[in-house]
N, C-alpha and C positions, 0 to 999 in steps of 0.2 A: 453445349460443351460436352456433357456426359455422353450424349448420343453419338457425337462425332468420335469420341475416344473409344467407345465400344466398337464402332465400325472399323476403326483402324486396328484394333486388337484382333478382330476377326480376320482382317486381311493379312495380318502378320502370321496368324496361324496357318493361312493358306500357303505360306512360303515353305513350310516344313513337311517332310514325308510323314505318312501315317504311322510309321514305326516309332517315330520320336514323339509325336503328338497323340495323346490318348484322349478321346472325345470327352470322356466323363470327368477328367481332372482339370483340364486347362482353364475353363471359365472361372472355377473357384480360385485357382492360383492367380489369375489375372486380377480378380477383385482384391484378394489379399495383398498382392504386390502393390497395387495402386494405393490401397488404404495405408499400408506401411510407409510408403514414400510420400504421402501427403504432408505438407508443411502447414502448421497453424500460422495464423497471422502474427502471433507472438514470435514464433521462430523466424519468420521472414523479417520482422522488424528488428530483432536482435542481430540477424545477419546483416541487414542493411545498415544499421548503426555502425558496424565495423568498418564501413568505407569512409566514415566521416574524418578520422584522423589524417588519412592521406590527402583528402581533398581540402580540409581546413588549413593544414600546413602548406600544402602545395599552392593553394590560392594566395595565401599571404606572401609566400616566396615569389610566386610567379608575377604577381601584380606589383609588389612593393620592394623586392630586393634590389632591383636595378636603381630605382630612385633613392633608396636608402643608402646604397654604397656611394652613389655620386654626390648626393646633397646633404646627407647626415653624417656618415662616416668619413666623407670627403676623400674617398679613394679616387685617384685620377682615372679617367675613362679607359685608358689602356689596361691598367691593372684590373679594373672592374670587368672588362671584357674577358681577361684571363680567368678571373674567379668564376664568372658565369659559364664560360665555355668548359673549363676543366671540371667544374662541379657537375654540370649536366652530363658531360661525357663520362665521368666516373660513375655517375648515377646509372647511366645506360649499361656500363660494363658490369656493374654489380648485379644486374638482373639475371643474366645467364649464370653468373657465379653462384648466386643464391639458389637459382633453380637447380644447378648441379648438386649443391649440398643437400637440398630438400629431397631430391630424387634418391640420394643415398641414405636418407634418414629412415630409421626403423619406425614401425608403428608402435605407439605407446598407449597407455590407458587413456591419455588425452587425445590421441590421434597422431598423425604424422605432421600435420601443419600447425596445430594449435601451440605446441611448445615454442616454435619460432616467434609467434605473435606475442606470447606471454613474456619471454625473456628479453626481447628486443625493446619493449616499451619503455622501461625506466631509463635506459641509456639514451634512447632517442630523444626524450623530452629534455634531458640535460644538454645534449648537443644542440637542440633547436634553440634553447634559451641563449646559449653562448653565441649563436649566429647574430643575434640582435643586441649584443653587448659591444660597446665601443671601448677598446682597451686604451690605457693612458699613453702607451708608446706609439710612435708614428712609424718607425722603421719596419716593424714586422707586421703591420696591419694586414697587408695582402696575404701573408702566410697564415695569419690567424683566421681570417674569413675563409680562406681556401681549405684549411684543415677541418674546421668545424662544419663547413658546408658539405664537404665530402663525407665526413663522419656521419652526419645526420642522414644524408642520402643513402648511405650504406645501411644504417639501422632501419630507416623507414622502408627500405626495400625488403629487409628481413621480415617486416610486417606485411607489406602489401602483396608481394609475390605469393606467399602462402594464402593470404586472404583471397586473392583473385582466383587461385586454383581451387579454393574451397567451394566455388560455384559448382564444380563437378562432383562434390562429395556431400552436399547437403541433401540431395535427393537424386534418384536415378530416373525420375520422371522428367521428360523434356519440358512439359507444360509447367511443372512446379519450378524448374530452374528458370524458365523465362519469367514467370511471375515474381520469383525472388529477385531476379535481375532488375525488373522494373521497380520493385521496392528499393533496391540498392541504389539505382540511379537517381530516384527521387530524393532519397536521403542524402546522397552525395552532392546533388545540386544544392540541397538545403545546407549542406556543409560548406559549400563555396559561398553561399549567402551569409552564413554565420562567420566564416573567415573574413569575408569582405566587410561585414558590418563591424566585427570586433576590431580588426586591424585598421580599417578606414576611419571609423568614427573615433576611436581612441587617438589615433595618430592625427586625425583631422582637427582635434581640439588644440593641438600644439602647432604653432606656426614657425616653420623653419625659417630663420633669417636668410635673406637673399641680398645680393649686390645689385643696386639699381642699374649700374652701367655694365652691360653684358660684356663689353670689351675692356673692362677695367684690368689694369696690370696688378701684379702682386703688391706693389707699393700702395696702389689705390685701395686694394682690398684691406691692407693693414690700417688704412685710414678710417675704416668704418668704426663706429662706436663699439669698442671691444667688449666692454662690460655687458651692454645690452645684447650684443650678438652671442657672447658666450652663454649668457643666461638662457636665451631663447633656444639655442642649440642644445643645451643640456636638458631643457624641458622636452624637447622633441625626442632626444635619446631615451629619456625616462619613459616617454609615452610608448615607444617601440618595445621597451622592456616589459611594461605593464601588459601590452597586447600579447607579447610572447608568453607571459605567465598564464594569462587566461586561456590561450589556445592550448598550452601544454596540459592544463587541467582537463580540458575537454578531451584531449587525446587519451588520457588515462581512463576517464569515465567510460568512454566508448569502447576501449579495449576490454574493460571489465565486463561490460554488458555483452559483448561478442563472446567472450570466453564462457560466460555462464549460460548463455541462451542458445548456443549452437553446438550440435554434435556432428562429428564427421561420420559418414557412412562409406563403407567399402563396396565397390561393385561386386556382385555375386561371382562373376567370372574371374575377377582379379584375385580373389582368395584362393583360387585353384592353381594359381601360378606359383611354382616352387622357387624359381630362380629369378631375381630381379633383373630388369633390363639394364645392360651397361649404358652409361650416360651418353657416350659418344656415338654408340650405335643408334640410340634413341634420337639423338640430335640429327644424325644423318637422315633417318627416316622422316622426322618431322620437317626438316628443311627441304626434303624432296617431295613433300605433299603439295600438289598443285594448288588446291583451294586456299591453303594457308598462306602460300607465297603471294597469291593474288589479293587476298584480304589485307595482308601487311602492306603491299604496294599501294593499294587504294587509300587506306587510312594513314599511311605515312605522310602523304601530301596534304590530305585534308586536316589532319591533326596539327601538322606543322603550320598550316595557315592560321588556325585558331591560337596556336602558341605564340606566333609572331604578334598577333593582336594583343594577347594577354601580357607579354613581356614589355611592350612599348606603350600600353594604353595610358598608364599614369603620366608618363612624359608627354604623350600626345595631347591629353586633355589639359595638362598644365601649361605647355608652351605653344602648341600649335593652335588649339582652340581658345586658350586663354582662361580656362575654367580651373584655376589653381585650387579653389576651395570647393569644387563640385565633383571632382572625379570619383571620390569614394561613393557619392550618392548615385552617380551614373553607373558605377559597378553594381550597386545594389539593385538598380532598376533592371539591368541585364540579367542578373542571377535570379531575381524574384520572378521575372517573366519566364526564365528557363524552368524554374521549379514548377510553376503552374502548368506548363505545357508538356512536361514529362508524361503524365498519364494520357494525354491526347496522342502523343507519338506511340505509346504502348498500344493504344487502341488501333491506331493507323497501321502499325506493322502487323498486327494480328488480322486485320481486315484486308489489307492490300499487299502484304508481303514486305520483307525486310529490305530487299533491293530497291523497291519503289520508294520506301521510306527514306533510304539513303539519297536517292536522286532528288526527291522533293525537299527533304529536310536540310541537307548540306547546301544545295544550290540556292535556297531561300536567303542565304546570307549575302549573296553577290549583289542584288539590287541595293541593299542598305549600305554596303561598303562603297559602292559607286556614288551613292548620295552623299556619304560623308566626305568623299574625295572632292566632290564638286561644290558642295554648299559652303556658304560663308559661316563664320562663327555665330551660331544662334542657339541659345540654351534650350528653348522649348523644342525646336526641331531635333536637337541632339537627344533629348529625353525620349522623344517619340521613336527615333531610330534605335536607341538603346533597348527599349521595350520590344520592338519588332525583332531586333537581332537576337534577343534571348530565345526566341522560338527556334532559331537555327542552332544555337548553343545547346539547347536541350537535345536535339537530334544527335549532335556530335558527342554528347555524353552517353546517350543510351545505346546507340546502334553498334559501336564497335564491340562492346562487352556482351551485347545480345547475340551477335553473329558468331563470335568465337566458339561458344559451345557447339554450334552446328558443325563447324569445321572439325572439332575434336571427335564428335560423334561419327562423322564421315571417315575420319582416320581409323577409329576403332573398328568400323565395319570392314575396311580394307586390310587392317592388320589385327585380326581378332585375338591373337595370342600375345600382342604387345601391350603392356600395361605400365603405369607409372610415368607416362610421358606428359601428364597435364602440367606440371611445373615448367617443363621445357616450353610448351606451347605458350603459356602465359608470360614467362620471363622474357623470351625472345620477342614476343609481341610488343612488350613495353620497351625492350632494348632499342629497337630501330627508331621508335618514336622519340625516345629521350635523347638518343645520340643526335638525331636530326635537329631537335629543339636546342640542344647545346650549341650546335654549329650556327643555327639561326640567331640565337641570342648573342653569341660571340661576335658574329659578323655585324649584327645591328648595332651593338655597342661600339665596335671599332668604327663603323660608319659615322656614328655621332662624333667620335674623337676626330676623325679626318675632316669632318665638316665644321669643326670649331666649337664643340659643345663647351659651355662655360659653367663650371661647377658653382652651385649656389646662385646662379644668375636669376634675376627676376624675369628676364626675357632672354631669348636666344637669337642668334643670327638667322637670317632668312633661310640659309642653306640647311640649318639644323631643323627648322620647322618643316621644310619641304621633304627632307629625309624621313622625318617621323611620319608624315602623311603617306609617303610611299610604303613605309614599313607596315602601316596599319591598314592600308586600303588596297593599293594595286598589287603588291606582292602576295597577300593572301588570296586575292581573286584569281591570280594565275595558278597558284598552288591548288586551289579548290577545283578549278577546271581540269587540271591534269589528273587529280585524284578521281574525279568522276569518270573521266575517260578510261582510266585503269579499271574502274569498277565494272565496266562492260564485260571484262574478262572473267569476273567472279562466277563460278559455275553453279553454286548452290542456291537455286530458286526455291519457291514454296513447294513445288511438286517433288523436287529432289529431297527436300527436308522431310516431307511426309513419308516418302519411301524409306528414308533412313530411320525414321522413328519406328515404323512398323518392324523393320528388320532387327533393330536394337532391342525392341521389346521382346521379340521372339528369342533372341540370344540370351537375354537376362532370365526369362522364364525357364529356358532349357537348363541354364547353369544352376538355377535354384531348385530344379526338380531333383528330388532324392533318388528317383528311380532311373536316372539317366546313366547309361553305360558309357565307358570311354569310347567305344566304337561310335555310338550315336553322337557324342560330342564332336568327334573328329569329322563325322559326316556333316553335322550342323555347320561347323566352321567352314568346311569346303563349300557348302551350298551358299552361305552368306558371302 
């Protein structure tokens, strides 16, 4: 590894004219720069832990909110679809808004990003807890859940957008950022395991009462033993509140560790910029950057596929497969498998390249989705498929965030005097994915309503079961195939990435050099 990095630095030096690069000085500067930008394991772990709050809450909401609204809060399917769609759509809109505000934020003693993380945390945990609280009134329930769902998504965006952009500020070394990203993805998948375990196991201990006759009318529903039903339903509601309290505590602990263990670093050439980049000019430049658009397009479809599975998995296991008391354990099997295979994918992408990892990793989900669509309800086979599917989930977690810094580096080389655009890159990257997932969840919940979904039913009509199977298997397969076709257009392969790394290293060293004149800096920017 060290030998390869030294060779790349030597090649980077060859890009510059001798008037700028002085033979006796540059090797010492290279070693000092690399030593300064190296991250300890403790730094990487503290940074990685910061990704847990977003994943642990997102996992609980993604897997359980739909079934919670329908069967516990007893919101009708149409209203539930409105809550899910508007909540996700608003969540998507807040990403560029928060990115805009961050781009206007001044640097403080804590940095430019850390204050957002610190001040959004206490409000976010309050809003998260209230999402899982069932109010006594019936008339305004839809407004209640819509309000606090949107409020929480706004606050968690104020945490996650600056945290995501922090990737570019923990080190200027590409290899260190890639390593930190691998740590982050491993811990984030552990966060999903934690969220699944907490939410699933606590909620799984309480049995939500159901109606035996899926076609029962309102009169028949009132004929159920009301005392027993109300008691069981209240126990389930309390279980959701308990899970929310535990997850909120984890949110706070992880935010504290991130704040204390990570320090922002400014790019050497960024500190030379006197005037900040106007947001809308930066947005126009970012959205006209070809590799960024192609990366968004590819992962828009692939991430949408996995979100469809996530949003409907609990209902699919409960009603289509008939595993009402096993779906939380199936989720654990998927997430545990994903956690174990994250380091394997990190090795694979460093050995064979990120584009190859995308093709192999994302497409590996297709055979297992086909098997789920064709097989009969069999618990052992389902567990085997769940463990195998976790391998693809790991790739879907790791690769998008590992490839985005490469796109930003490519942008910096083409626009060497444009700085402060990192929040724009990260916020709009998430915006398109969240908006599409909101549309998908809204459409899927409406589809269940149109096919006759029965709230609190112990079973569902055949049309509902078939719809759930299509939403979890065939629709994701089509989306994955479209996404992989779009990835053929993504231009940053391993050779391009190595060239960008050499040129960026040269740019940073020149910006750090105290003896560099303004004329030399202009000439350097022109050459790069």
